[in-house]
C-alpha positions as CSV (number, residue, x, y, z in Angstrom):
1,X,47.5,97.8,130.4
2,X,47.2,97.4,134.1
3,X,44.7,99.6,136.0
4,X,47.6,100.5,138.3
5,X,49.3,102.5,135.5
6,X,48.5,105.8,133.9
7,X,49.4,107.0,130.4
8,X,50.4,110.6,129.8
9,X,50.2,111.9,126.2
10,X,53.1,114.2,125.5
11,X,52.1,114.9,121.9
12,X,50.6,118.1,120.3
13,X,47.5,117.1,118.4
14,X,47.9,117.3,114.6
15,X,45.2,119.5,113.2
16,X,44.5,121.1,109.8
17,X,46.2,124.5,109.7
18,X,47.9,124.0,113.1
19,X,50.6,126.4,114.3
20,X,53.9,125.6,112.8
21,X,57.4,127.1,113.0
22,X,57.4,130.4,111.1
23,X,58.0,129.8,107.4
24,X,57.4,126.1,107.5
25,X,54.3,124.2,106.2
26,X,51.4,123.3,108.4
27,X,49.2,120.2,108.2
28,X,46.6,119.9,105.5
29,X,43.5,117.6,105.6
30,X,41.6,117.3,102.3
31,X,38.4,115.3,102.1
32,X,38.7,112.4,99.6
33,X,35.3,110.7,100.0
34,X,32.3,111.0,102.2
35,X,29.8,108.6,103.8
36,X,27.0,110.6,102.1
37,X,28.5,110.3,98.6
38,X,30.0,106.8,98.6
39,X,29.5,105.2,102.0
40,X,33.1,105.7,103.1
41,X,34.8,108.7,104.8
42,X,38.5,109.1,103.9
43,X,41.0,112.0,103.9
44,X,44.3,112.9,102.3
45,X,46.7,114.2,104.9
46,X,49.7,116.5,104.1
47,X,52.4,116.5,106.8
48,X,55.8,118.3,107.1
49,X,58.6,116.2,108.5
50,X,59.3,118.7,111.3
51,X,55.7,119.5,112.3
52,X,54.4,119.5,115.8
53,X,55.8,116.9,118.2
54,X,58.4,115.3,116.0
55,X,61.7,113.4,116.0
56,X,64.9,114.5,114.3
57,X,67.0,111.8,112.5
58,X,70.7,112.3,111.8
59,X,69.9,113.1,108.1
60,X,68.3,116.4,109.4
61,X,71.8,118.0,109.6
62,X,74.2,115.3,108.4
63,X,74.5,114.4,104.7
64,X,74.2,110.7,103.9
65,X,73.4,109.9,107.6
66,X,70.6,107.7,108.9
67,X,67.0,108.6,108.1
68,X,64.0,108.4,110.4
69,X,62.7,105.0,109.4
70,X,66.0,103.4,110.5
71,X,66.2,104.9,113.9
72,X,66.9,102.4,116.7
73,X,63.6,102.3,118.6
74,X,65.3,100.9,121.7
75,X,66.6,104.5,122.2
76,X,63.1,105.7,122.1
77,X,61.5,103.3,124.6
78,X,62.5,102.9,128.2
79,X,63.1,104.7,131.5
80,X,63.8,108.4,131.1
81,X,65.0,111.1,133.5
82,X,62.8,114.2,133.7
83,X,65.0,117.3,134.4
84,X,63.5,120.6,135.4
85,X,65.2,123.6,133.8
86,X,64.3,127.3,134.1
87,X,62.4,128.9,131.3
88,X,64.2,132.3,131.6
89,X,67.8,131.2,130.8
90,X,69.7,128.7,128.9
91,X,70.4,125.2,130.3
92,X,73.6,125.2,132.3
93,X,76.1,122.5,133.2
94,X,75.0,122.7,136.8
95,X,71.4,121.9,135.8
96,X,72.5,118.7,134.0
97,X,75.3,117.6,136.4
98,X,72.9,117.8,139.3
99,X,71.2,114.7,137.9
100,X,74.2,113.2,136.1
101,X,73.9,109.8,137.8
102,X,70.2,109.3,136.9
103,X,70.8,110.6,133.4
104,X,73.6,108.2,132.8
105,X,71.5,105.3,134.3
106,X,68.5,105.9,132.0
107,X,70.2,107.2,128.9
108,X,67.1,109.1,128.1
109,X,66.4,112.7,129.1
110,X,63.4,115.0,129.0
111,X,64.1,118.6,129.7
112,X,61.0,120.2,131.4
113,X,60.9,124.0,131.2
114,X,57.2,124.5,130.9
115,X,57.7,126.3,127.6
116,X,55.0,124.2,125.9
117,X,52.3,126.2,127.7
118,X,53.1,129.0,125.2
119,X,52.2,126.8,122.2
120,X,49.6,128.6,120.0
121,X,51.1,132.0,120.6
122,X,53.8,133.8,118.7
123,X,55.9,133.8,121.9
124,X,56.4,130.0,121.6
125,X,58.8,130.2,118.7
126,X,61.4,132.5,120.2
127,X,63.1,133.3,123.5
128,X,63.1,129.8,124.9
129,X,65.9,128.2,127.0
130,X,68.6,126.7,124.7
131,X,71.2,124.0,124.9
132,X,74.7,125.3,124.0
133,X,77.4,123.2,122.3
134,X,79.1,122.6,125.7
135,X,75.8,121.1,127.1
136,X,75.4,119.0,124.0
137,X,78.9,117.6,124.7
138,X,77.9,116.9,128.4
139,X,74.8,115.0,127.3
140,X,76.9,112.9,124.8
141,X,79.4,112.2,127.5
142,X,76.6,111.0,129.8
143,X,75.5,108.6,127.2
144,X,72.1,110.3,126.4
145,X,70.5,108.2,123.6
146,X,67.3,110.2,123.6
147,X,66.7,113.9,124.3
148,X,63.1,115.2,124.5
149,X,62.4,118.9,124.9
150,X,59.3,121.0,125.3
151,X,60.7,123.8,123.1
152,X,60.8,124.2,119.3
153,X,64.5,123.2,118.9
154,X,67.6,122.7,121.2
155,X,69.2,125.8,120.0
156,X,68.8,128.8,117.7
157,X,72.1,130.5,118.4
158,X,74.1,127.3,117.7
159,X,71.5,125.5,115.6
160,X,73.8,123.5,113.3
161,X,76.5,122.9,115.9
162,X,74.3,121.5,118.6
163,X,72.3,119.3,116.3
164,X,75.4,117.9,114.6
165,X,77.0,117.1,118.0
166,X,73.9,115.3,119.2
167,X,72.8,113.6,116.0
168,X,76.4,112.7,115.1
169,X,76.6,110.8,118.4
170,X,73.5,108.9,117.7
171,X,71.2,110.8,120.0
172,X,67.5,110.9,118.9
173,X,66.1,114.4,119.4
174,X,62.4,114.9,120.0
175,X,61.1,118.4,119.9
176,X,57.8,120.2,120.8
177,X,56.7,117.8,123.6
178,X,53.9,119.0,125.8
179,X,52.4,118.1,129.1
180,X,55.7,117.3,130.8
181,X,54.5,119.0,134.0
182,X,52.4,115.8,134.7
183,X,55.4,113.6,135.0
184,X,57.5,112.3,137.9
185,X,61.2,112.9,137.9
186,X,61.7,109.4,136.4
187,X,59.2,108.0,133.9
188,X,58.8,105.3,131.3
189,X,59.0,106.7,127.8
190,X,57.5,105.4,124.5
191,X,58.3,107.4,121.4
192,X,57.2,106.1,118.0
193,X,58.1,108.3,115.0
194,X,56.3,107.6,111.7
195,X,58.7,105.5,109.5
196,X,58.8,108.0,106.6
197,X,61.4,106.3,104.3
198,X,64.4,108.5,103.5
199,X,63.3,111.5,105.5
200,X,65.1,113.8,108.0
201,X,62.5,113.4,110.7
202,X,58.8,112.7,111.3
203,X,55.9,113.5,113.6
204,X,55.8,111.1,116.5
205,X,53.3,109.9,119.1
206,X,55.1,110.2,122.5
207,X,53.7,109.0,125.8
208,X,54.9,108.4,129.3
209,X,53.7,105.5,131.4
210,X,53.7,105.8,135.2
211,X,52.2,104.1,138.2
212,X,48.7,105.5,138.9
213,X,48.3,107.4,142.1
214,X,46.9,105.2,144.9
215,X,43.4,106.1,146.0
216,X,42.9,106.7,149.7
217,X,41.5,103.8,151.6
218,X,37.8,103.9,152.4
219,X,37.6,104.5,156.1
220,X,34.1,102.9,156.3
């Protein structure tokens, strides 16, 4: 990696007992062996398919649809538009259409509301800005292949409808991103979900790569 680039990690760290969506399992780390006992430290890791920063595959809401290991990674890697949306209301058509040309050009969209700052509190899991079915249709019409959000899910009020419209159109959905405030309005996205065979989704490591800020010239 060139010294003229900077990598921004957009992933919630995975920790034993981490905060998870109410009613869903958290991560579990169980020691398998230790250096003191056998010269090797190893752990058994228990993960939930929808834990932390993760990707939804079509199988999440569509029977007999594609599972996470078969997702097209070309949708998950490449230029992305970063769109600022308010954190006190749902995403509107005007929000999206204001950047329609850029969204169509990149085919990847990160919605930045700043909601991830609430992670770790009960307030993170409710009251966040949502995407309605009409907005899902706009995103599909704009050719969005990848949608990343800093909230727990695109919609609660229209949970099934919104997911089915996006996933049915082949849009990869990544939820619970963090650190989007660091990014420029256009960034280079790398999202690599774990290839968990046959599953509806998987935790993912998601980063953005941008040119590093130029240092001021030494006047001396």
